[in-house]
C-alpha positions as CSV (number, residue, x, y, z in Angstrom):
1,M,-0.9,-6.7,-5.4
2,V,-1.9,-3.1,-5.4
3,C,-4.7,-1.7,-3.2
4,F,-6.0,1.8,-3.6
5,I,-7.7,2.1,-0.3
6,N,-11.3,3.1,-1.1
7,K,-10.7,1.8,-4.6
8,P,-10.6,-1.7,-6.2
9,F,-7.6,-4.0,-5.9
10,Y,-5.2,-4.6,-8.9
11,T,-2.6,-7.2,-9.2
12,I,0.9,-7.2,-10.7
13,N,3.3,-10.1,-10.9
14,S,6.4,-8.2,-9.9
15,I,8.0,-4.8,-9.9
16,P,9.8,-4.2,-13.2
17,K,13.6,-4.1,-13.1
18,N,15.2,-0.8,-12.1
19,E,12.0,0.6,-10.7
20,T,11.3,1.5,-7.1
21,L,8.0,0.6,-5.4
22,L,7.0,4.3,-5.3
23,F,7.8,4.8,-9.0
24,C,5.9,1.6,-9.9
25,I,2.8,2.6,-7.9
26,T,2.8,6.1,-9.4
27,N,3.0,4.7,-12.9
28,L,0.3,2.2,-12.3
29,A,-2.0,4.9,-10.9
30,N,-1.4,7.1,-13.9
31,T,-2.0,4.2,-16.2
32,L,-5.3,3.4,-14.5
33,D,-6.2,7.1,-14.4
34,V,-6.4,7.2,-10.6
35,S,-5.5,10.7,-9.4
36,L,-3.7,9.5,-6.3
37,I,-1.8,12.6,-5.3
38,E,-4.7,14.9,-5.7
39,K,-7.4,12.7,-4.1
40,D,-8.0,12.9,-0.4
41,N,-9.7,9.6,-0.1
42,V,-7.2,7.3,-1.8
43,L,-4.2,5.7,-0.2
44,P,-2.2,3.5,-2.5
45,F,-0.8,0.3,-1.1
46,L,1.6,-1.9,-3.2
47,I,2.8,-5.4,-2.3
48,S,5.1,-7.4,-4.4
49,K,5.3,-10.9,-3.1
50,Y,7.9,-11.9,-5.7
51,N,10.1,-8.9,-4.7
52,R,9.2,-9.3,-1.0
53,Q,8.6,-5.6,-0.7
54,M,5.6,-3.4,0.2
55,T,4.9,0.3,0.5
56,I,2.0,2.6,1.3
57,T,2.1,6.0,-0.2
58,T,0.9,8.6,2.2
59,G,1.2,11.7,-0.1
60,N,-0.5,15.0,0.7
61,K,-3.9,14.1,2.1
62,K,-6.4,16.0,4.2
63,K,-6.8,13.0,6.3
64,I,-3.3,12.5,7.6
65,I,-1.5,9.3,8.3
66,T,2.3,9.7,8.6
67,D,5.0,7.7,7.1
68,I,6.1,6.7,10.6
69,I,2.6,5.2,11.4
70,V,2.5,3.4,8.1
71,K,6.0,1.9,8.6
72,E,5.0,0.8,12.1
73,I,1.9,-0.9,10.7
74,I,3.9,-2.6,8.0
75,N,6.6,-3.8,10.3
76,Q,4.6,-4.7,13.4
77,T,1.4,-6.1,11.8
78,I,1.7,-7.0,8.1
79,T,5.2,-8.3,7.9
80,L,4.9,-10.4,11.0
81,K,1.9,-12.2,9.6
82,F,3.5,-12.6,6.2
83,K,6.5,-14.3,7.7
84,D,4.1,-16.9,9.2
85,G,2.5,-17.3,5.8
86,L,-0.7,-15.6,7.0
87,Y,-1.1,-13.3,4.0
88,F,-4.8,-12.6,4.3
89,E,-4.6,-12.0,8.0
90,G,-1.7,-9.7,7.6
91,L,-3.5,-7.7,4.9
92,N,-6.8,-7.7,6.8
93,E,-5.3,-6.5,10.1
94,G,-2.9,-4.1,8.4
95,L,-5.7,-2.5,6.3
96,D,-7.9,-2.3,9.4
97,S,-5.2,-0.5,11.3
98,I,-4.5,1.9,8.4
99,I,-8.2,2.8,8.0
100,Y,-8.6,3.2,11.7
101,K,-5.6,5.5,12.1
102,W,-6.4,7.3,8.9
103,N,-9.9,8.4,9.9
């Protein structure tokens, strides 16, 4: 699943072979014509359940959220809920934390 915070959700089945999460989300953003890097109000969030990986691209935003904060939210909120099979709760709490800390 891909979430462009402040934009609609998009889904993908898995990350293509030999691609990183960052490369995949950048390509998807370009394909969807979402100017992620230049926009100040978009924060791309990619989850691949099949690959068991997730990333949030912080980029160069006017509203700042650091990679350290994002990693903390992923590890301490989202991943813990996912391990318990609570995917909605993990996403909901994680996105709430990101939005709170980003504003």
